[in-house]
Structures are given as structure tokens and as C-alpha cells.
N, C-alpha and C positions, 0 to 999 in steps of 0.2 A: 788220563786223558785218552786212553786207547778207545778208539771207535774204529768202526770197519764198513766201508762201503764196497763189497766184493765185486759189484757190477763195473767198477771204473779203474781204469789205469791212468796215471797222470803222466805227461811228457812235457819237460820244460826245455825251451831253448834259449840259454844264456848268452850266447853271442850274437843275437839279433839285434841289428842298428848299433853295432859297435862303430861303425864308420861315422855316426853322429856326433860322438864325443871322443875324438881321438886322443886328445890330452889325457882324460880320464881312464883311457882303457889301454894306455901305453904299457903298464905292467900287470892289467887285469882285464876282466871282460865286463861286458854291461851289468851282468847278475851281481857282481861283486862290488860294485861301486858304493861306498859309504852313502848313507842317507838318514837323515833325521836323529843325528848325534849318537845312535848306537847301533843302527842296523846296517844291513847291506840290502840291495834292492830286491834280490831273490827271496829274502825273508818273507815278504808280504805274499808273493804267490805261494810259496812253499807252505807257510802257516795256513793260508786259505784252504789249500789243498788237504792238509791234515785235520783241519777243523771240519771239513766236509766229509771226512771218513775215508779219505783216499789214502791207503796204507801202502800203495805199490807206485812209486814215483821214479821215473827214469829222468837224468839230466844229460842231455846229448850235447857235449861240450865239442869247441872246434880249436881254439887257440887261446893262449894265455890264461890258462885254466888252473895254474899253481894256487893263486890265491883263493879261488873258489872252493877247491878240494881241501885246502887247510881250513876253510871256515866252515864248511858242511860237516868235514870229518865223517863218522859213521852215521851221522843224522840222529843223533841222540837228542839234541835239544828240541827236535821235531817229532819225537817219539817215532823215529822211523827204523829203529833197530828191531828187526823182525826175522823171525825163522823163515817165514814166507813172505815175499814182496820186500817191502822196506825200500831203502835209497839205493838206486843204480846210477853210477856216473859212467858214462860211455865217452871215452875220448876217440879222436877221429880215426885211430887205427886198432879199435878194439877188435875188430873182425878182419879176417885175411882180404876180404873185398872192400872193406871200408877205406874212405879217404877223407881229406879235408872237403867240407861242404860249402856251398854258396847259399843256397836258399833252404827253405822248410823241407821241399820235397827230398832234395839229395841228403838232408840230415836224416830223414826218416828211412831213406834207402839204406842209410849205415845201420840200422836196427831192425830191419825188415823180418829177420830170422827170428829176434827176440820178440817182435810183436805178433807173429805167427804162434809161436809157442805159448804166449800167455793165455789166460782163460777168461779174463774179463770181458764183458760183451761190448762194453764202450772205452773209448779213449778220450781223455780231455787234454787239450794241448794248450801251452801258454808261451809268450815270449815274455822277456823280463826288462823291457823298457818302461814297464807301467808300475805304479805304486798303488795299490789298491787292497781292500779288505772285501774279498770277494766270497759269495756264497755259491760254490760251485754245484752243491747238492740241488739248490733251487733250480739252477740252470738245467742239471741233469734230468731231474724229475720233469720239468716242462718239455725238453727234448723228448723223453721217453712218451709222455702224453700226446705229443704232436704226430708221433709216428713218422718223422722226418728221417731223412738220411744224414743229415748234419745240421747243427744248430751254430751260429757265430754271434758272439756277443757285440754289441755296439753301444756307442754312446751319442747323443745328439748334442754336438757342440761344434765350432769352427775348426777345421784343420789346424793342428799346432804351426807357428809361425816356422818352426826349427825345420819341419818337413818340406814345407813349400819353398823354402829357401836353400835347401840343402844342395850342394854341387853334385853330391855322389847319388843321384837318383837311379843311376844304372843298377844299383843293388839295394838301395834303401826304398823299396817300394811302400807305398802306404794305400788304403783302400777306403772308399766310402761305397754306400749301398742305396739302391732304389729298394724301399720295403713296402709291400702292400698286404695288409692283414697278416702280419708277421713273416710272410714268405719274400724271401729276397729274391727279386726280379732282374736286377742288374747290378753288376759290380763295376765300380770305375776305378782306375789306376791312376795315382797321383794327380787327383782333381785339384784344380786351381781355383775352383768356385768360392766366392765369398760366402760369408754367413754360416749359419747353422748347418751341418750334413750329418748324416747318419754315419759316423766314423768307426771304422773297424777297430776293436780292442785287440784282433789277432788272438782271441780265446775261443777255441772249437770244443765242441762235442760231436763225436762221430762213431758210428758203429765199427767196431775193430776189424770185423772181416771185411766190411767195405773199404776202409782206409788201408788195409793190407792189399787189396785189388788194386786200388787207385795207386799207390806208391809203387807196387811192382810193374803196372804199364808205364808209370812215368820214368822208372829206371830203365825200361827196355828202350824208350825213347829219348833218354838223355835230358829229361826236363828237369830243371833246378827249383823253380819256384812254386809252391804248393797253390797258392791262389792265383797267380797270374797264368801258369801253365796246365794246372790240372782242374781246378773248379770254373774258372771263366769259360773254358771251351764247353763245359758241360753243364752250364748254369740252367738250361732248359730240360735237361735229361734228369738231373739230380732234385730233390726236394730238399732245398736248404732254407731254413729259417733264421730269422732274426731273433736275438735276444736283447732286449733294450735293458741296459743297466743305467740306474738312477743314482747310484751311491758316489762316493767321493773317489775321484780318479787324478793321478798326476803323471803325465806323459814325460819322459826324459827324452828330448829330442835335440838338443845343443847345450852349450856350457850356459847360456842365459836361462834356459828352462831348468836346468838343474839347480842353479841358484835360486830362481823365483819359488820353484815347488817346495824347496827347502824352507825359504823364508815366510811361505804362507803358512808354515806350522807355528809361527809365532802368534798366530791368530787363535784364540782359543776355540772359535767355531770350527775352523778347519781342522785343527787338532782332534777335537771330540769327534768330527765326522769321520776321520781316518781310523781312529783307534777305539771308537766306542762300541764297536763290534766284537769279534772275537779276538783274543790276545795275539799279539804278534812276537814270535819266538825268533831268537837269535842266539850266536855262539857267547858262552859265558867266558869273561876273562878274569874276573875275581878281583877287581880293583877295590881299593878301599873308597869309602865316601868321599865325596869333593870337598875340598876344603876351602873356606872363604876366610880370609885373615881379615884383619881390622882395617886395612888400607882398601880392601875391595869395594868396588862400586858397581852393583850389577843390576840391569834393568832389562825386562823383555828378552831373555835369553832361553835357549835350551841347551841345557848341560848334562853330559853323561857323567858317569862316576869316574873316579881316579884323578881328577883335576885339582890343580892348586892355583887359585885365584887370589892375587894380590893386587891388580891393577883395576882399571875402569873397562866394563864390558857392557855394550848396548846392542840390541838387536842382532844377536848372533847365535848361530848354531856351533856349539863347542862339543867335540868328540872325546872319547874316552882318554885320559893320560895328559891332557893339555896342561901346559904351564905358561900362565901370564903374570910376569914379575911386576913388582911394585913400580909405579909411575907409567907403566904402559897402557895404551888406549887402544881399545878394539871396537870398532863399529861397523854394523853390517857386514860381518864376516862369517865365512864358513872354515872353521879350523878343524881339520882332520885329525885322527890319533896321533898323540905323543908330539904334536906341535909345540914349539917353544917360543914364546914372544918375550924378549929380554927387555930389561928396564929401559924405561923412556921411550921406547919404540911407539909409533902412533900409526895405526894401519886401518884402512876403511875399504869396504867394497873388494876383499880379496877371498881367493880360495885357496887355502893351503892344503896339499896332499899330506900323506903320512911323514912324520919325522922331519918336519921342515923347521927351520930356525931362523926367526926374524931378529937380526942383531941388535943390539943395545943402540937406542937413538935413532935407529933408521924410521924413516917416514915413508909409507908406501899407500897410494890411494888410486882405486879405479872409480867406477862409476856404476850407478844402477843399471845402466844399459851396456855396460862392459866391464864386468868384474874381472880383476886381475888373478890369473892362475899360476901357482907356484908349484913345480912338480915334486915329486917325492925325494926326500933326503937332502934338499937343497938348503944351503945357507946363505941368506942375503942381507 
């Protein structure tokens, strides 16, 4: 799988939008939230970068990053074990002057010396609250051909409800654009307009030396947010282009969107739209194949390896190592790794975190508008 695009350096921000899903990030960060029965959210952006020939990728973490480091390891699954380049993980105190950050500008300030020293001409940046199979090479080539200072990917869609309704918009900003002939003319912060918008994916291509200058100035001025504090005041000075993306996207903006975006993958059309492009890689656990015993009744499910299914399962996402006992009924649920549903339990519209046990005979039901979440290692 070794490919090389020596002109681009990748930077990933795994803590962006953590505040949108506080329950799920209590013991992890946004990037390492489990998704689609065997993956973590970062797997999609990371795999997309490596398939686009980006072999020098930095992950700038802020907090709760132990699970992410365990998941990524040396980067072998993504072919990022390299003598030159490869995978770099920058914790908040990686350098003497570094500190925990709030926004993308302050995160980049923590690795400013690193960016100065690298040789790539361009930098590609992305958050990890999005599930997408993205062709970064196409975006890079169009950016180069345009001669622009910067390109920002966007999709045409309504703003996700989770962002509009968020109480913590003092940190979780989102952006929409006015675009004329591919040029971004105006950037709006936290727009409440109805209908289809040019909604930012927070995926950027920018000339490295320009980014170093912008971040250096932002650091001197104490600016925290890249789009709000750095780009918007210079929108008429910089040549910023929009890159319209028309592929499959899933934005995780609250618990409801996390539930819905997982469940959408039970539709073959959506599953093919997300996975029919380049393969998506993830950490290998080495489980045995899932076992379905004679009493199992399974309909419309996504099931990872290592599971033992003895009961009834419908319309559900089942992660590795889940055990569903005889007589148990599971409908419209997301059961994360090593969840146990004991005999006779009846659950519906539940999201269980890792290592949860649903006791024998227990009945628990949420609704499609309010799925019930059970935190990690709980027994109910």
C-alpha cells in the first residue's frame, strides 16, 4: 500500500467538538469514538489521508488521549511506520511552550516549530467529528491548479441540528460560506438559517509557509480559533477557495446524530456510499469469527467479529466481542465492544459503551428520538 505524496503534510485535530458528545468522550476523545461496528471515527480520515499518498501525518491531541494512542499504536495498520515521516502524536506538553488548547489556531501554535522544520509545500488539516471516505489528493490537485492561498472543503446541506441546538457554542463554532465561482466571499459563524447551506467540513489545504506565518501572528495576538480569529478578518486579503464535496458524509454533533449515523449504515445504499471507495483501516484485534447458535434470530444487523449470538437481534450495530444470550431480545441498539446481554433481557434503542452488562431479565427501552446511553463498565 506504500504510496507517497511528498508535497503534503497531514494534521488531524482529534479533540474538536468533544463538547458535543460529553457522555461518549468521558473516557476518550471524539476521534476514538467507536463507529460502524469495528472502527473508530479517526480511522476514516486517517485512511483517506494514507490512500491519498500522505505519509507524514500529525495528530495534535489535547486531553483524554490514552485510548487514541492505544488504538493508533505505531500506525502500522495505516502503513505509517516510516523512517521519514509516518505518524506523529503531539500531546499538549510536547514542547516547553506548548499548552492545552481551545481552538485550532492555538493547537497549531503548539507545533509551530515542527511545521517550520518540515519540507512539504502544503498542509492538509481535518477535524474528526466527520465520517467520510475523502479523496484528499483530488482536493490538493485542484488547490494547486487554482493558485489559491487556501482551499476549504464544504458540503451543500442544512446545518446539523446538534450544532444549531448546542448550548456550548462559545467553543463549538461551525461555519457556512458564500461561494462565488469557487471563491469563498464570506464566512458566517453559527448561522441559524434554514435550508441548504454551504456547510464547512473543516478540511483545509493551505500552503505551509503561509500557515506558519498565520499561526505565528495568531500566537502573538493570543488568538485561539483559526477560522473565526485568523481567516474571517483576512477574508478579503487571502485567496480562499471552496472545494465542494459530493460524497457520503456523516457528522457527529450530538448523541442523536451518533445513533442515527450508525443506523443509516444498515441501509445498503449508505453502506456502499461510504465504503465503496478506498478501504478503511483500523486496529486489528484478532477475534474469532462471530458465532450464531441455533437459537439465534438475526435481521438487518451489522456485526463485527468475536461475538456470540444466541438471542434475537434486529436493526442493530454490534461491535467486537459482544455476547447476546439465549432468550435475550435486542432491537434498534448500538452495543459497543464486549457488551454482554444476559438471558431474557429485552432492550431497545440503547447505546451501550464498552464492557457493559445488561442483567438477566432486565427490560430497558429508549426511543428513536432519545436513545438511552449506558456508560462504560456499568452493570444494569
